[in-house]
N, C-alpha and C positions, 0 to 999 in steps of 0.2 A: 438497520435490519434488527429484528427481534426474534429471539427463539420463541417458538410457540409449541407447547406440548413437550413431551420428553421429560427427562429428569430435571428437577429444579436446579441441580448443580450446574446445568449448562446455562450460565448467566446470559441475559440478553445482550445483543450487540448490534452493531450497525453493519450495513454492507450494501454497497452497490458494486457490482463487479464488472469492470470494463475489461473484459478479456479480449485481448487482441485489439484493443481500440483505444479509447481515450481516457475515460475516467477510471478511478479505481480507488477504493478506500473505505474506511470505516464509515460508510455512508450508504444508505440505501435509498435511492430515489427510484430508479427504474429497475431495481432488482436488489438482491441481497446476496451476500455470500458469507460463508461462515468459517469458523475455525475454533479449535480448542487446543489447549496445551498445558503441559505440566500438571494438570489436573483438569479434567474436562470442564472447561468453562467456555461458553460459546464466544464468538467474536465475529468480527469480520467486516468486510470492506470491499470496496470496489477495486478493481485493479486494472492495470494496463496489460497489454499483451503483445506478442511478438510473432516472429516466425515467417514461414513462407506461405504462399497461397494454399488454401485448403478450403473444403466445402464451407460455404457460409461466410467466407472472408473475401474482402476485395483483393484484387491482384496485388502482388507484393509492392509495397511502397507507393501505390497509386492513390491519388486523391479521389478519383472517380467522381468528379463533380457532375451532377445531373440537375438540370433546371427543373423546378417544380412550379406549380401555379404560384403567382405572387413573386416571381423572380427569386425564389429561395433556392439556394443550391444545397445539395446533400453531399457531405464529405464522407468518403468511404472509410472503412476500418483500417487503421494503420498497422503495418507489419514491422516488428522490431527484431533486431539481431539477437540470436541466441549465443550463449557462451560456447567456445569451440569444444566439441565433443572429445576431440583428441587430447585436450588438456586434462581430461579426467577430473578427479577431485584432488587437485594438487595446486600449488602456488602459494599456500599460506607461508608467511615469513614472520619469524619472531623478531620483535623489535627491542632495542635497549629499553630497560625499564619494565619489561614483562608484557607489553602489548603484542598484538598480532595483526598483520595486514593480509587481506586476501584479494585476489583479482575479481573484478566484476566487469561485465560487458555493458557499456552504456551506449545507447543508440538514439538518434533523433529522427523522427519521421513527421512531416506535416506540422512542425513546431511542437510536437508531443515528444516526451522523453521517457525512456524505460531503462531500468538497471536490473540485470540478472546475474546469477552466479550458479555454478554447478554444485549439485547436492548429491551425495551418495547415501543410500539407506540399506542397512543390512548387507553390506558388501557389494551392492549392485549400483549401477549408474555409470556415468553421471546423468542427472536429470536437471533440466533448467528450471530454476525457481526465481520468481520475482522478489526483489528486495522491497518489502512492503510494510512500511511503518504504520500505514493506515489499517492494516489487518490486526485486530486485537489478538487473534490466535492464528496459528499456522495451519495451512490447508494443503492437502494433496488431492489429485484427481481420483475418481473412482477406478479408472483404468489402471493407474499406477498402484493403488492399494491392492487391487486384484492380482496384478503382476507380482507384487512383493509378498502376497499372502498375509497382509496385515490383518490382525484380529478385529472382529467386531466386538465392541464393548457397549452393552446395553442395547435397547431398541433404537430404531431411527428416530431422529428428532426433526420437527418441521421448522424450517427457517423461512422467514418472509421478508420481503422488501416491497417497495412501491411497485405495483403492477404484476408481481408474481410471487410464487412461493415454491419451495423445493424441499425434498427430504434429504437429510445428511446423516452420516454414520460416524460415531466417535470411534477412534482406534488409538493405537499407540506405536510409536517408533522405539526401537531399542538402540542399536548402534547406528549413528548417522553423523554426517559432517558436511560442512559447506566449504568447498575448495581446500579441504585438508584441515580445517578448523573443527575439532571434535565438539559435538553438541550433546547435552544431556538427554537421556531418554525422556520422552514426554508424550502427552496426549495430543493427537491431531484430529482434524475432522476431514472426512472425504465425501465427495459427491460428484455427480456429473456436472461439468461446467461448460457451457458453450464456448467453443474456440480455445479450449484447453485440452491437453492430453493427446493431441494428434501430431502428425509429423510437422516439424517446424513450429510447434507451439509449446508453451511452458507447461510444466507438470505440477506446479504448486506455488505456494506463497510462503515466504519466510517473514513472519509477522513480528510485531513488537513484543510478543510473549517471549520470543527468543532473544532479540537484541537487548531488551531491558535487563536480562540476567547478567549482562556484562557491565551494567551501570551506565554505560554511554556507548555511542556508536557514531563514527564519522563516515559519511558517504562522500567520496571524492569523485564527482562527476567528471571533472577535467582529466584526472589521472586514471580513472577506472579502478578504484580500490575502495574497499571497506576496511576500516581500522577499529579495533576494540582495544581499550586501554589495559586490560588485564584478564585474568581467568574468569570463566563463567561461574556465577554464584548460584546457590539454590534459589528456586522460584519462591514466590510469596506463599505463606500458609494461611493468610487471611486477607481481607480487603484493606488497602491503604490508599490514601490520596495525598499527593504533593501538590499544594495549591499556590505555592510561592517559591521563588528561587532560593536555593540554599546559600549559606555563607561560604561554604567550601568552594574553591574555584573549579572551573572546568578542567578535567584532566589535561595536564600540560602536553602529554604525548599526542593529543589530538589537535593541538593548535600549532599552526605554522606562522601566523601573523595576527595582527589585531583584527578582530571580527568586524564585518561590515554592519552587522546588527545582532543583538541578543534579545530574544523575546522570552518573557515568562511562559512556561509550558506546564499546564496541568497534567499530571500523570496519575491515573487511577489503575491500580493493579490488584488482582486477586488470582487465586489459583487458575492457571490456564488462560489468563487474559490480561492484557495491558492496553489501555486506551490513552491517547494523548490529544491535547487541543491547545491552540493559541488564539489570541484575539486579533481579528482583522477588521479594519475600518475602511468603508467606502466613503471617500470625501469627508464630510463632517458628520456622517451618520454615526449612531452609537456603535461601539465595537461588537463584533459577532464572533461566536466560537467556531473556529475552523479546525479540522484535523490536518496537521502537516503530514502529507501522505506521499511517500516516495513510490507507492504502487499506483498512484493516479498519474497516468501519463499526461492528462490535461486537468487543470484546476476546474472546480465546479462550484456553483452557488445554488442554494435552495430557491425554489420558485418564488415563494412569498418574499424572501429577503431581497431577491433581485428586483421585484416590483416595488418594494418599499424604498429601495435605493435609487429607483428610476433608471436602472441600467438599460442602455439602448441595445436593440437587436442588431446583429451583424447580417441579418438576412441569410443566415446559413444554418444548417442542421448537421449534426455529426452522428454517424451511425456508431452505436456502442453495443458491445456484448455485456450482458449482465449475468447474474448467477443462473438464471433459468430462461433467458430470452435474449433477443437482440432488438434494441430500441433505437429510435432516431430522436436525438435531443436538440432543442434549439440552443443557439449560442447568443451571448450578449457581450458587450464590451464593459470592462471593469471601470473605465475612467480612472480618476485618481484613487489609489487605494494604498494602504500602508499596514505595517506590522510593527508594533512597539515604537511608533513614531518614525520608522524608516520607510521611505516611499518605495513601493514596488513598481516594477515596470507595467504600465497598462497593457492589457491583452484580452483576447476573447476567452470566455469561459463557458463551460456547458451549464445548462439550467436543468435541475432535476429536484424532485421533492425529497428533501433530506431531513428537514427539521422534525417532522412528525414521527418519522420512523427511526431516526438515529440520534436526535437531540443535538446535532450540530447544524450550523447554517451553511457549511461549505467545506471544500477540500482545497488545501494549498498543495498543488501537485508538483510533480517532478519538473514540469515545464517551467515553472517559476523558480523553484529552488535551485535548479541547475544553473540558472543565470548567475548565481553567486560562486560558481565553481565547486563549492563544497558546502556541506551542512553537517552539523553535529547535533545528535539527539542526546542530550544529557538527561537521561531518565532519573538518575539518582539526585541530580541537582535541580530538576524542574526548569530546564532551559532549552530553547532552540537557538542554536548559533548558526547564523548565515554568513558565509564567506569567511572561512577560517584559514585562509591562505593555501 
């Protein structure tokens, strides 16, 4: 997704927003979503979503297959579990060495995976937010922004993705926390997002703009925890890019065992925005840039990249919510694919136009990363660690 119009300080970003459904991440194929943070810089990504049945969504947890001409089945929007409201914004635990661990709710529906945590803003909440490393900047729904009385900063900006566009408003949070872990005040973006903000639905996205300020973040799918190695640091004051792994090791407090795979991760940060990418290879094809996106409940590949790799259709389509519409996306099978020489389990992935609007060829979603049990985003060290014990 790219920002169009509005202040130039809102840097372009990607976004396809799979609200309540499958894809999600800094990628905009059939839609775009946005975010800003710590200094209004746009961002954003597609995301997964949750909740109970509500208008425009399939009934809870159902696949709702429906045959269409050509024997193609359509898979309905997945519904994911929300964090317990009764838990409030509590559960943060200080760890030896200065780290902090917080509870997250991880759920699997139709082989798709989503992780969410409770967020409190200005003393109100909890509000369920998706843990979304594919979102370059954090986002709240327009309904939540209105409820909280968040200020409008500057005029609305136009965000666009493949197939649709929408207007978003930059705002700012003051006092806020995730499950009791205090976060710095920062810029956020808000807008109306299909399948977000209603009963049983998420209220926002916690993006890489937040997690990168801790230097690294571990998402433990198997145990339902997010761990950061130390205190939150100030955000970037200018644009920086980490294009190769650092010599400094991954924070020891995040490692429980020898990793299954460690991949170089490009990290580009600027005020209000952090984008990440790794190289994925289909068979013997040249490597492609993918966003490792915990907010994408299903992995996705760009339409042209899928064609070049000769990926075969599954004869199924998946209904997805985007930033401003609900679309039906075809699925293909990955066949043999890998990251940093480590074979990934073959699986169906969604197909959507990502490259032209976002600059990435795909999304490595929570469905694939969760198979490793845990994943570490080493923002400071330029590494993605899969299977950290």
